[in-house]
C-alpha positions as CSV (number, residue, x, y, z in Angstrom):
1,X,108.2,124.5,133.8
2,X,107.4,121.4,136.2
3,X,109.2,118.3,135.9
4,X,106.8,116.2,133.5
5,X,106.8,119.2,131.1
6,X,110.7,119.1,130.9
7,X,110.5,115.6,129.6
8,X,110.9,115.7,126.0
9,X,112.6,113.8,122.8
10,X,115.3,115.0,120.4
11,X,114.6,114.2,116.8
12,X,116.6,115.1,114.1
13,X,116.1,115.0,110.5
14,X,118.2,115.8,106.9
15,X,116.9,117.4,103.7
16,X,118.6,118.4,100.5
17,X,118.8,122.2,99.8
18,X,119.4,124.2,96.5
19,X,122.7,125.6,96.6
20,X,122.7,129.3,97.4
21,X,125.7,131.4,98.7
22,X,124.8,135.0,100.0
23,X,127.1,137.4,102.1
24,X,125.9,138.2,105.6
25,X,126.7,141.6,106.4
26,X,126.2,141.5,110.2
27,X,128.4,138.5,110.8
28,X,130.9,139.8,107.9
29,X,131.0,136.1,106.3
30,X,129.5,134.0,103.1
31,X,126.6,132.0,104.2
32,X,125.5,128.7,102.1
33,X,129.1,126.9,102.7
34,X,129.4,123.8,104.5
35,X,129.3,125.1,108.5
36,X,128.7,122.3,111.3
37,X,128.8,124.7,114.6
38,X,132.0,123.1,115.0
39,X,134.0,124.9,112.0
40,X,133.6,125.8,108.7
41,X,134.5,124.9,105.1
42,X,135.1,126.3,101.7
43,X,132.1,123.9,99.9
44,X,129.1,124.9,98.7
45,X,126.1,123.2,101.2
46,X,123.4,121.2,99.6
47,X,122.1,119.4,102.8
48,X,121.0,120.9,106.1
49,X,120.4,118.5,109.4
50,X,118.1,119.6,112.0
51,X,117.3,118.8,115.6
52,X,114.2,120.0,117.5
53,X,113.2,119.3,121.0
54,X,109.2,118.1,121.5
55,X,107.5,117.6,125.1
56,X,106.6,114.0,125.9
57,X,103.9,114.9,128.4
58,X,103.0,118.8,127.3
59,X,102.7,120.2,123.4
60,X,105.3,121.8,123.1
61,X,108.3,122.1,120.5
62,X,111.4,124.1,119.3
63,X,114.4,123.9,116.8
64,X,117.2,124.3,118.4
65,X,120.0,123.1,115.8
66,X,120.7,123.1,112.2
67,X,124.2,122.2,110.1
68,X,124.6,122.5,106.5
69,X,127.0,120.3,104.9
70,X,128.2,119.2,101.4
71,X,126.6,116.2,100.7
72,X,124.3,113.8,103.3
73,X,126.0,114.5,106.7
74,X,128.5,111.5,107.9
75,X,127.6,109.1,110.8
76,X,130.6,110.2,112.7
77,X,129.4,113.6,112.5
78,X,125.8,113.0,113.2
79,X,127.2,110.8,116.2
80,X,128.8,114.1,117.6
81,X,125.9,116.5,117.1
82,X,123.6,113.6,118.9
83,X,125.6,113.8,122.1
84,X,126.2,117.3,121.9
85,X,122.5,118.1,121.4
86,X,121.4,116.2,124.0
87,X,124.4,117.6,126.3
88,X,123.0,121.1,126.1
89,X,119.3,120.2,126.3
90,X,120.3,118.8,130.3
91,X,122.2,122.0,131.0
92,X,119.1,123.6,130.3
93,X,117.3,121.5,132.3
94,X,115.2,119.7,129.9
95,X,115.1,115.9,130.4
96,X,115.9,114.0,127.4
97,X,114.6,110.5,127.6
98,X,114.3,109.1,123.9
99,X,115.5,110.2,119.9
100,X,113.5,109.8,117.2
101,X,114.5,109.7,113.4
102,X,113.9,108.0,110.2
103,X,115.8,105.0,109.0
104,X,118.6,106.8,106.5
105,X,121.7,105.0,106.2
106,X,124.0,107.7,108.4
107,X,121.1,108.0,111.0
108,X,121.5,103.7,111.6
109,X,125.2,104.3,111.6
110,X,125.3,106.5,114.1
111,X,122.4,105.1,116.2
112,X,124.6,101.6,116.3
113,X,127.5,103.2,117.0
114,X,126.4,104.8,120.3
115,X,124.5,101.4,121.2
116,X,127.9,99.9,120.7
117,X,129.6,102.1,122.8
118,X,127.2,101.5,125.5
119,X,127.2,97.8,125.0
120,X,123.3,97.2,124.6
121,X,120.9,96.5,122.2
122,X,118.1,99.1,122.9
123,X,119.7,102.0,124.7
124,X,122.8,104.3,124.8
125,X,124.1,106.7,127.5
126,X,125.0,110.5,127.8
127,X,126.5,111.6,130.6
128,X,125.6,108.7,132.5
129,X,121.7,109.3,131.8
130,X,120.2,106.8,129.7
131,X,119.0,107.2,125.8
132,X,116.0,105.3,124.1
133,X,116.5,105.8,120.3
134,X,113.4,105.0,118.2
135,X,112.8,105.3,114.6
136,X,110.0,107.2,113.0
137,X,106.7,105.2,112.8
138,X,105.7,106.5,109.7
139,X,108.9,105.5,107.8
140,X,109.1,102.1,109.3
141,X,105.3,101.3,107.4
142,X,106.8,103.1,104.2
143,X,109.8,100.5,104.8
144,X,107.1,97.7,104.8
145,X,105.0,99.1,102.0
146,X,108.5,98.9,99.7
147,X,109.2,95.9,100.4
148,X,105.8,94.5,99.8
149,X,105.6,96.2,96.4
150,X,108.7,93.6,95.1
151,X,108.2,90.9,97.8
152,X,105.4,88.4,99.7
153,X,105.0,88.7,103.0
154,X,104.8,85.4,104.7
155,X,103.2,86.1,108.4
156,X,101.7,84.0,111.3
157,X,98.2,85.3,112.5
158,X,96.4,83.6,115.2
159,X,98.3,80.7,114.3
160,X,97.8,80.8,110.5
161,X,100.1,81.2,108.1
162,X,99.0,84.4,105.6
163,X,100.7,85.3,102.7
164,X,100.6,88.9,101.9
165,X,100.6,89.8,98.1
166,X,101.1,93.2,96.5
167,X,99.3,91.9,93.4
168,X,95.8,91.5,95.3
169,X,95.9,94.7,96.2
170,X,96.0,95.8,92.3
171,X,93.6,93.5,91.3
172,X,91.4,95.1,94.2
173,X,91.9,98.5,92.4
174,X,90.9,97.5,89.2
175,X,87.5,95.7,90.3
176,X,86.4,98.8,92.1
177,X,87.5,101.4,89.5
178,X,85.4,99.5,87.0
179,X,82.5,99.7,89.4
180,X,79.4,101.4,88.8
181,X,79.9,103.0,92.2
182,X,83.4,103.0,93.9
183,X,83.6,101.6,97.6
184,X,87.3,102.5,98.3
185,X,87.0,106.3,96.0
186,X,90.7,107.2,97.8
187,X,92.7,104.6,96.0
188,X,94.2,105.7,93.1
189,X,97.1,104.6,90.6
190,X,99.3,106.9,92.8
191,X,98.4,104.5,95.6
192,X,98.9,101.0,93.8
193,X,100.6,100.9,90.6
194,X,104.5,100.2,91.4
195,X,106.1,102.7,88.7
196,X,103.5,105.7,89.9
197,X,103.3,105.3,93.5
198,X,104.8,108.4,95.8
199,X,107.3,106.7,97.6
200,X,107.8,110.0,100.2
201,X,104.1,110.7,101.5
202,X,102.9,108.6,104.2
203,X,99.5,109.1,103.5
204,X,99.4,107.1,100.4
205,X,100.9,104.1,102.8
206,X,98.6,104.5,105.2
207,X,95.3,104.6,103.0
208,X,96.6,101.3,101.8
209,X,97.2,99.9,105.0
210,X,93.4,100.6,106.1
211,X,90.5,98.6,107.3
212,X,88.4,99.7,104.6
213,X,91.1,98.2,102.3
214,X,91.5,94.9,104.5
215,X,87.6,94.6,104.8
216,X,87.2,94.7,101.1
217,X,89.8,92.2,100.3
218,X,88.3,89.5,102.6
219,X,84.8,90.1,101.4
220,X,86.0,90.2,97.7
221,X,87.9,87.0,98.2
222,X,84.7,85.2,99.0
223,X,82.6,86.2,96.1
224,X,82.7,84.3,92.9
225,X,85.1,85.8,89.6
226,X,86.5,88.7,91.8
227,X,89.7,88.2,93.6
228,X,91.4,84.8,94.6
229,X,90.5,83.0,97.8
230,X,94.0,83.5,99.2
231,X,93.5,87.6,98.9
232,X,92.0,86.8,102.1
233,X,95.1,86.1,103.6
234,X,96.6,90.0,102.7
235,X,93.5,91.2,103.8
236,X,94.4,89.9,107.2
237,X,97.8,91.3,107.1
238,X,97.0,95.0,105.8
239,X,94.3,94.7,109.0
240,X,97.2,93.8,111.6
241,X,98.7,96.8,109.9
242,X,95.8,99.2,110.2
243,X,95.5,98.2,113.9
244,X,99.3,98.5,114.3
245,X,99.4,102.2,113.1
246,X,96.9,102.8,115.3
247,X,98.1,102.1,118.3
248,X,101.4,103.9,117.7
249,X,99.6,106.9,116.3
250,X,96.6,107.4,119.2
251,X,95.8,110.8,120.3
252,X,92.1,110.7,121.5
253,X,90.5,109.5,125.0
254,X,87.8,107.6,123.2
255,X,87.8,105.6,119.6
256,X,85.6,104.2,117.5
257,X,84.2,100.5,118.7
258,X,85.7,98.7,115.8
259,X,88.8,100.8,116.2
260,X,90.1,99.9,119.9
261,X,93.9,101.0,119.4
262,X,92.8,104.8,118.5
263,X,92.5,105.2,121.9
264,X,95.3,106.8,123.9
265,X,97.4,104.3,126.1
266,X,96.1,104.0,129.3
267,X,96.3,100.8,132.0
268,X,92.9,99.8,131.0
269,X,93.7,100.0,126.7
270,X,94.6,97.1,124.5
271,X,97.8,98.3,123.8
272,X,100.3,96.8,125.9
273,X,98.3,93.4,125.0
274,X,98.8,94.0,121.1
275,X,101.9,94.7,121.1
276,X,102.9,91.7,123.0
277,X,101.2,90.2,120.1
278,X,102.9,92.0,117.5
279,X,106.3,91.6,118.5
280,X,105.8,87.7,118.8
281,X,104.5,88.2,114.9
282,X,107.1,89.9,113.4
283,X,109.7,87.8,115.3
284,X,108.2,85.0,112.8
285,X,107.4,86.7,109.8
286,X,109.5,86.4,106.6
287,X,109.7,88.5,103.7
288,X,110.2,86.6,100.3
289,X,110.6,87.2,96.6
290,X,107.4,85.6,94.8
291,X,108.0,82.0,93.0
């Protein structure tokens, strides 16, 4: 592998397991008990934590570590594993530049501890090398959606205050559902009705935060006896979130004219300008309970 091919990220995630015990003839031991790699404990494991490395400039990925625990992994152990895995990657010649995980409480605690130890708010060090911790983009967007289900989002776009309300999205769904021909056929109750939403599926979230939903909120708000006028503000916020997701999820060299942020990042692409604006927008936004 060339030097650039060795540049990679370390990803880690946790999932629950169905408890199960099995005798391992080859190792003469019982599988299914808590095993952190450093020690085993006589407790039936029901969680697994997996680490994977993925190339940054070349498409390759490889799971490299998994540990079993009784209950969710503790942040102190996770912190130790992060440092150990990155160190092992360095020993075999890989250049780890960043980590990626979701916003689980143990993940946040472990990352914050590493940042505090390095006296930084944006990077930590392992054996003198800088590592940038990142949170998984789809989970961040699901977090925004989950907050918007119960609270209004006050956000300033182009010097205009916009208030995004989930009730506008529900209203749009019912208007479209009862129409002779649907214009948002992908929207279902599982997308918009709070008690029926599958909160784990990223697709359910991104199909709501879409260009189609944004454009129809803006259009319908201007028609009499349809959506209220302030639904246009919700449409503007969703259009902004759709562009933000595109900018963080681009993979092709070219993009549709109406969605330029789907283009891969380059010196001439609009990403840097958009991200500078997005940082400014998020610094000023507020999430408040509706009156």
